[in-house]
C-alpha positions in Angstrom: 0.2 0.1 -0.1 2.8 2.3 0.9 4.5 1.7 -2.4 1.3 2.3 -4.4 0.7 5.6 -2.6 4.3 6.8 -3.1 3.9 6.1 -6.9 0.6 8.0 -7.1 2.3 11.0 -5.6 5.3 10.7 -7.9 3.0 10.1 -10.9 1.2 13.3 -9.9 4.2 15.4 -9.7 5.6 14.0 -13.0 2.2 14.7 -14.6 2.3 18.2 -13.2 5.5 18.9 -15.0 4.2 21.8 -17.2 6.3 21.0 -20.3 4.1 23.1 -22.7 4.1 26.0 -20.5 7.9 26.1 -20.1 8.7 25.5 -23.8 6.5 28.3 -24.7 7.7 30.7 -21.9 11.2 30.0 -23.2 10.0 31.9 -26.4 8.4 34.8 -24.5 4.8 33.2 -24.6 2.4 32.6 -21.9 0.0 29.9 -23.0 -2.5 31.0 -20.4 -2.9 34.1 -22.1 -3.0 33.0 -25.6 -5.1 31.0 -28.0 -7.5 28.6 -26.1 -5.3 29.5 -23.0 -5.0 25.9 -22.2 -1.5 24.8 -20.9 -1.2 21.7 -23.4 0.3 20.6 -26.5 -2.5 21.5 -28.7 -2.3 25.2 -27.8 1.5 25.0 -28.0 1.2 23.7 -31.5 -0.8 26.6 -32.5 1.0 29.5 -30.9 4.7 28.4 -31.6 5.2 25.5 -34.0 4.2 22.0 -34.9 7.5 20.4 -34.2 7.5 21.8 -30.6 3.8 20.8 -30.1 4.5 17.2 -31.3 7.7 16.9 -29.1 5.5 18.0 -25.9 2.8 15.9 -27.1 4.9 12.9 -27.1 6.3 13.5 -23.6 2.8 14.0 -22.3 1.8 10.7 -24.1 4.5 8.7 -22.5 4.7 10.1 -18.8 1.5 8.1 -17.7 2.9 5.2 -19.4 6.3 5.4 -17.6 4.7 5.3 -14.3 2.5 2.4 -14.9 5.6 0.3 -16.3 7.2 1.3 -12.9 4.0 0.1 -11.1 4.0 -3.2 -13.2 7.7 -3.9 -12.1 7.1 -3.1 -8.4 4.1 -6.1 -8.7 1.1 -3.8 -8.5 -2.1 -5.2 -10.4 -3.8 -3.7 -13.2 -6.2 -1.6 -11.3 -3.3 -0.1 -9.2 -1.5 0.5 -12.3 -4.4 2.3 -13.8 -4.7 4.6 -10.7 -1.0 5.6 -11.0 -1.6 6.4 -14.5 -4.6 8.5 -13.6 -2.6 10.5 -11.2 -0.4 11.6 -14.0 -3.4 12.8 -15.8 -4.6 14.8 -12.9 -1.2 16.3 -12.4 -1.4 17.3 -16.0 -4.8 18.9 -15.7 -4.3 20.6 -12.3 -0.7 21.3 -12.1 0.6 22.0 -8.7 3.5 24.0 -10.3 0.9 26.3 -12.0 -1.5 26.9 -9.2 -3.6 24.0 -10.3 -3.9 25.3 -14.0 -3.3 22.8 -16.8 -4.1 21.1 -19.9 -6.9 18.5 -20.9 -5.1 15.4 -20.1 -5.8 13.8 -23.6 -2.5 12.8 -24.8 -1.5 11.1 -21.4 -5.0 9.3 -21.4 -4.4 7.9 -24.6 -1.2 6.5 -23.5 -2.6 4.8 -20.5 -5.4 3.5 -22.6 -3.0 2.0 -25.1 -0.5 0.5 -22.5 -2.8 -1.2 -20.2 -3.9 -4.3 -22.0 -0.3 -4.5 -23.4 1.4 -5.2 -20.2 -1.5 -7.3 -18.5 -2.5 -10.5 -19.9 -5.8 -10.6 -18.0 -6.9 -7.2 -19.6 -8.8 -7.6 -23.1 -7.6 -5.3 -25.7 -11.1 -4.9 -27.0 -12.0 -2.0 -24.7 -8.9 -0.2 -26.4 -10.2 -1.3 -29.9 -13.7 -0.1 -29.1 -12.5 3.2 -27.9 -10.4 4.0 -31.0 -12.8 2.4 -33.4 -15.8 4.5 -32.2 -13.6 7.6 -31.8 -12.4 7.3 -35.4 -16.1 6.7 -36.8 -17.2 10.0 -35.0 -14.1 11.8 -36.2 -14.9 10.8 -39.7 -18.5 12.2 -39.3 -17.9 15.4 -37.4 -14.3 16.1 -38.5 -13.4 17.5 -35.0 -11.2 16.1 -32.3 -13.2 17.1 -29.0 -16.4 15.2 -29.8 -14.7 11.7 -30.6 -12.5 12.2 -27.5 -15.8 12.8 -25.5 -17.7 9.9 -27.0 -14.7 7.6 -26.7 -14.3 8.5 -23.1 -18.0 7.6 -22.4 -17.7 4.4 -24.3 -14.5 3.3 -22.2 -16.0 2.4 -19.0 -19.0 0.7 -20.6 -16.9 -1.4 -22.9 -14.7 -2.4 -20.0 -18.0 -3.6 -18.1 -19.3 -5.4 -21.3 -16.0 -7.3 -21.7 -16.0 -8.0 -17.9 -12.7 -6.5 -16.9 -11.8 -6.4 -13.3 -14.0 -4.0 -11.5 -11.2 -1.8 -10.5 -10.2 -1.4 -14.2 -13.7 -0.5 -15.1 -14.0 2.1 -12.2 -10.6 3.4 -13.3 -11.8 4.1 -16.7 -14.8 5.6 -15.4 -12.6 7.9 -13.2 -10.6 8.8 -16.3 -13.9 9.8 -18.1 -14.9 12.0 -15.2 -11.5 13.6 -15.0 -11.7 14.6 -18.7 -15.2 15.8 -18.3 -14.7 17.8 -14.9 -11.7 19.5 -16.6 -13.9 20.7 -19.7 -16.7 21.8 -17.5 -14.9 23.9 -14.8 -13.0 26.4 -16.5 -13.9 30.1 -16.0 -16.2 31.5 -18.5 -14.5 33.6 -21.3 -15.6 37.1 -22.1 -16.8 35.8 -25.4 -19.4 33.5 -23.8 -21.3 36.4 -21.7 -24.1 36.3 -24.1 -24.5 32.4 -24.0 -26.8 30.7 -21.7 -25.5 28.4 -19.2 -27.0 25.2 -20.7 -25.4 26.0 -24.0 -22.1 26.9 -22.6 -22.0 23.6 -20.6 -23.0 21.7 -23.9 -20.3 23.5 -25.8 -17.7 22.6 -23.3 -18.7 19.1 -23.1 -18.9 18.3 -26.8 -16.5 20.8 -28.2 -14.2 21.6 -25.4 -14.7 25.5 -25.8 -17.1 28.1 -24.9 -18.3 29.5 -28.2 -19.5 27.7 -31.5 -17.0 29.6 -33.6 -13.7 27.3 -33.5 -11.5 29.8 -35.3 -12.5 32.7 -33.0 -11.9 30.5 -29.9 -8.5 29.0 -31.2 -7.1 32.5 -32.0 -8.4 34.7 -29.2 -6.3 36.7 -27.0 -6.8 37.1 -23.0 -8.7 40.4 -22.3 -7.0 42.4 -19.7 -9.3 44.4 -17.5 -8.2 48.1 -17.2 -8.2 49.6 -13.6 -10.7 52.5 -13.3 -9.0 55.8 -12.2 -9.8 57.0 -8.9 
């Protein structure tokens, strides 16, 4: 139990490393004030370069994997490995180094979904196959990334239950889904969304991971700085 808790803490700290933020700051850009204002590889990709976004995205993809492999070597079961991986996702989304600001955790989650059945013989790969197959089908229809991610995440714990995976794994997938959804829903409303009703705002966030319908305006927006009123 002590080993598991230590690994969870270490995984959270590794996940908290704000690689996108640090790379952007080295080039004079604060991701929290540019584009989507998310501290993740996607916003880095759009505000700096595709090369930097790809490199950071690869790092985010593997950090959950790395901690799960360590958990495997230490003899932890699949459910415990998944919990360790989820700590990295939580760290990425709510980084202790950025006052709990962060990205969306998608790349780290994808790494976890892929590696879990590869390193555990008792975990079926069909849950992972269902996630990617349904996500790809939705992507082909919508031609957008956020909707397939949402649909795939919802399918994940359902498929795990259908394929009778260990309860701890199914609950872990459910926790992953909730982490992704909670992160989407809990951001502060942007000024552009002031004229949108709360129901529409939440629906936009849930499905499209943004406050407004216009993707181009959302991606290229800049933070509005409030001017102080003269005394």
